ROSE-4610 file (N, C-alpha, C; in Angstrom, 1 decimal, always signed):
// ROSE-4610
residu = [X/X/X/X/X/X/X/X/X/X/X/X/X/X/X/X/X/X/X/X/X/X/X/X/X/X/X/X/X/X/X/X/X/X/X/X/X/X/X/X/X/X/X/X/X/X/X/X/X/X/X/X/X/X/X/X/X/X/X/X/X/X/X/X/X/X/X/X/X/X/X/X/X/X/X/X/X/X/X/X/X/X/X/X/X/X/X/X/X/X/X/X/X/X/X/X/X/X/X/X/X/X/X/X/X/X/X/X/X/X/X/X/X/X/X/X/X/X/X/X/X/X/X/X/X/X/X/X/X/X/X/X/X/X/X/X/X/X/X/X/X/X/X/X/X/X/X/X/X/X/X/X/X/X/X/X/X/X/X/X/X/X/X/X/X/X/X/X/X/X/X/X/X/X/X/X/X/X/X/X/X/X/X/X/X/X/X/X/X/X/X/X/X/X/X/X/X/X/X/X/X/X/X/X/X/X/X/X/X/X/X/X/X/X/X/X/X/X/X/X/X/X/X/X/X/X/X/X/X/X/X/X/X/X/X/X/X]
num = [1/1/1/2/2/2/3/3/3/4/4/4/5/5/5/6/6/6/7/7/7/8/8/8/9/9/9/10/10/10/11/11/11/12/12/12/13/13/13/14/14/14/15/15/15/16/16/16/17/17/17/18/18/18/19/19/19/20/20/20/21/21/21/22/22/22/23/23/23/24/24/24/25/25/25/26/26/26/27/27/27/28/28/28/29/29/29/30/30/30/31/31/31/32/32/32/33/33/33/34/34/34/35/35/35/36/36/36/37/37/37/38/38/38/39/39/39/40/40/40/41/41/41/42/42/42/43/43/43/44/44/44/45/45/45/46/46/46/47/47/47/48/48/48/49/49/49/50/50/50/51/51/51/52/52/52/53/53/53/54/54/54/55/55/55/56/56/56/57/57/57/58/58/58/59/59/59/60/60/60/61/61/61/62/62/62/63/63/63/64/64/64/65/65/65/66/66/66/67/67/67/68/68/68/69/69/69/70/70/70/71/71/71/72/72/72/73/73/73/74/74/74/75/75/75/76/76/76/77/77/77/78/78/78/79/79/79]
x = [+2.4/+2.9/+4.2/+4.3/+5.5/+6.4/+7.6/+8.6/+9.5/+9.6/+10.5/+11.6/+12.8/+13.9/+13.8/+13.8/+13.7/+14.8/+14.4/+15.3/+15.1/+16.0/+15.8/+14.5/+14.1/+12.8/+11.7/+11.7/+10.6/+10.6/+11.8/+11.8/+11.1/+11.4/+10.7/+9.2/+8.8/+7.4/+6.8/+7.5/+7.1/+7.0/+7.8/+7.8/+6.8/+6.1/+5.1/+5.7/+6.9/+7.6/+7.7/+7.8/+8.0/+9.3/+9.2/+10.2/+11.0/+10.7/+11.5/+12.9/+13.8/+15.2/+15.4/+14.8/+14.9/+14.4/+13.3/+12.8/+13.7/+14.3/+15.2/+16.4/+17.0/+18.1/+17.8/+16.7/+16.3/+16.1/+15.5/+15.3/+16.7/+17.6/+18.9/+19.7/+19.6/+20.3/+19.7/+18.4/+17.7/+17.9/+18.1/+18.1/+19.4/+20.5/+21.8/+21.9/+22.5/+22.6/+24.0/+24.2/+25.5/+25.9/+27.2/+27.7/+27.1/+26.8/+26.3/+24.8/+24.1/+22.7/+22.4/+21.8/+21.4/+20.3/+20.2/+19.2/+17.8/+17.6/+16.3/+15.9/+16.9/+16.6/+16.4/+16.5/+16.4/+15.0/+14.9/+13.7/+12.7/+13.0/+12.1/+11.2/+11.5/+10.6/+9.4/+8.3/+7.1/+7.4/+6.7/+6.9/+6.7/+5.8/+5.6/+6.8/+7.3/+8.5/+9.7/+9.9/+11.1/+10.9/+9.7/+9.5/+9.8/+9.3/+9.6/+11.1/+11.8/+13.2/+13.9/+13.6/+14.2/+13.9/+12.7/+12.3/+13.1/+13.2/+13.9/+15.3/+16.0/+17.4/+17.5/+16.7/+16.8/+16.6/+15.7/+15.4/+16.3/+17.1/+18.0/+17.1/+16.0/+15.0/+15.4/+14.6/+15.0/+15.2/+14.6/+14.8/+16.1/+16.7/+17.9/+19.0/+19.4/+20.5/+20.1/+18.8/+18.4/+18.3/+17.9/+17.9/+19.3/+20.3/+21.7/+22.1/+21.7/+22.0/+21.5/+20.3/+19.7/+20.5/+21.0/+21.8/+23.1/+23.7/+24.9/+24.6/+23.5/+23.1/+22.9/+22.4/+22.1/+23.2/+24.3/+25.5/+26.7/+26.4/+27.5/+28.4/+29.7/+30.5/+30.3/+30.5/+30.4/+31.5/+31.2/+32.2/+33.2]
y = [-38.1/-37.0/-36.5/-35.2/-34.6/-34.0/-34.5/-34.0/-33.0/-31.8/-30.8/-30.6/-30.3/-29.9/-28.4/-28.1/-26.7/-25.9/-24.7/-23.7/-22.4/-21.4/-20.1/-19.5/-19.7/-19.1/-19.8/-21.1/-21.8/-21.5/-21.2/-20.8/-19.5/-18.5/-17.2/-17.4/-18.3/-18.6/-19.1/-20.0/-20.6/-19.6/-18.6/-17.5/-16.4/-16.6/-15.6/-14.3/-14.4/-13.3/-13.5/-12.3/-12.4/-13.2/-14.1/-15.1/-15.0/-14.0/-13.8/-13.3/-13.5/-13.2/-11.7/-10.8/-9.4/-9.1/-9.7/-9.5/-10.1/-11.3/-11.9/-11.0/-10.6/-9.7/-8.4/-7.8/-6.6/-6.8/-8.0/-8.3/-8.5/-9.2/-9.4/-8.1/-7.2/-5.9/-5.0/-5.1/-4.2/-4.8/-6.1/-6.7/-7.4/-6.7/-7.3/-7.3/-8.3/-8.5/-8.3/-7.7/-7.7/-9.1/-9.4/-10.7/-11.2/-10.3/-10.7/-11.0/-10.9/-11.1/-12.4/-13.3/-14.6/-14.4/-15.2/-15.1/-15.1/-16.1/-16.3/-15.2/-14.3/-13.2/-11.9/-11.9/-10.6/-10.0/-8.7/-8.1/-7.9/-8.3/-8.1/-9.4/-10.5/-11.6/-11.5/-12.1/-12.2/-13.3/-13.4/-14.5/-15.9/-16.0/-17.3/-17.6/-16.6/-16.8/-17.2/-16.5/-16.9/-18.3/-18.6/-20.0/-21.0/-20.8/-21.8/-21.9/-20.8/-20.9/-21.6/-21.3/-21.9/-23.4/-23.8/-25.2/-26.0/-25.4/-26.1/-26.3/-25.3/-25.5/-26.5/-26.4/-27.2/-28.7/-29.0/-30.3/-30.8/-29.9/-30.3/-30.8/-30.2/-30.7/-30.4/-30.8/-30.6/-29.1/-28.2/-26.8/-26.2/-27.0/-26.4/-25.9/-26.7/-26.2/-24.8/-24.7/-23.4/-22.3/-22.6/-21.6/-21.2/-22.1/-21.8/-20.8/-21.1/-20.3/-18.9/-18.8/-17.4/-16.7/-17.5/-16.9/-16.3/-17.0/-16.5/-15.3/-15.3/-14.2/-12.9/-13.1/-11.9/-11.5/-12.2/-11.9/-11.6/-11.2/-10.9/-9.8/-9.9/-8.7/-7.6/-6.4/-5.2/-5.2/-4.8/-4.8/-3.7]
z = [-29.7/-28.9/-29.5/-29.7/-30.3/-29.2/-29.1/-28.1/-28.8/-28.2/-28.7/-27.8/-28.3/-27.4/-27.1/-25.8/-25.4/-26.0/-26.3/-26.9/-26.1/-26.3/-25.7/-26.1/-27.3/-27.8/-27.1/-26.9/-26.2/-24.7/-24.2/-22.8/-22.6/-23.5/-23.5/-23.6/-24.5/-24.6/-23.3/-22.7/-21.4/-20.4/-20.4/-19.4/-19.8/-20.9/-21.4/-22.0/-22.5/-23.1/-24.6/-25.3/-26.8/-27.1/-28.0/-28.2/-29.6/-30.3/-31.6/-31.2/-32.2/-31.9/-31.5/-32.1/-31.8/-30.4/-30.0/-28.6/-27.6/-27.8/-26.9/-26.8/-27.9/-27.8/-27.0/-27.3/-26.6/-25.1/-24.7/-23.3/-22.6/-23.3/-22.7/-22.6/-23.6/-23.5/-22.3/-22.2/-21.2/-19.8/-19.6/-18.3/-17.9/-18.3/-17.8/-16.3/-15.8/-14.3/-13.8/-12.7/-12.1/-11.7/-11.6/-11.2/-9.9/-9.0/-7.6/-7.6/-8.7/-8.7/-9.5/-8.8/-9.4/-10.4/-11.4/-12.4/-11.7/-10.8/-10.2/-9.2/-8.8/-7.9/-8.6/-9.9/-10.7/-10.4/-10.3/-9.9/-11.0/-12.3/-13.4/-13.6/-12.9/-13.0/-12.2/-12.7/-11.8/-10.8/-9.8/-8.8/-9.5/-10.5/-11.2/-12.1/-12.8/-13.6/-12.8/-11.7/-10.8/-10.3/-9.9/-9.3/-10.4/-11.6/-12.7/-12.9/-13.1/-13.3/-12.2/-10.9/-9.8/-9.7/-10.0/-10.0/-11.1/-12.2/-13.3/-13.0/-12.4/-12.0/-10.9/-9.9/-8.7/-9.1/-10.0/-10.4/-11.5/-12.0/-13.2/-14.3/-14.5/-15.4/-16.9/-17.8/-19.2/-19.6/-18.9/-19.2/-18.6/-17.7/-16.9/-17.9/-18.9/-19.8/-20.4/-20.8/-21.4/-20.4/-19.2/-18.1/-17.9/-17.9/-17.8/-18.9/-20.1/-21.3/-21.1/-20.6/-20.3/-19.2/-18.2/-17.2/-17.7/-18.6/-19.3/-20.1/-20.8/-21.7/-20.9/-19.7/-18.8/-18.0/-18.0/-17.2/-18.1/-19.3/-20.3/-19.7/-19.8/-19.4/-20.4/-19.9/-20.8/-21.8/-23.0/-24.1/-23.9]
């Protein structure tokens, strides 16, 4: 059995999204969130995607650090 460490790219794959660097950058640029909107409450997630993200954070599962990384990416302050 091969164990892989989750990455932002593999998280995007898990969510059913394009996972190359350009696609991740474009997704982050298009979907910036205001400070008062939680990652899991963003309106662009499907119910299944939101549930996955919420569960991973709640259980502090192996994906949690990468979900946190995505949260930071989508809450970048404007330049």
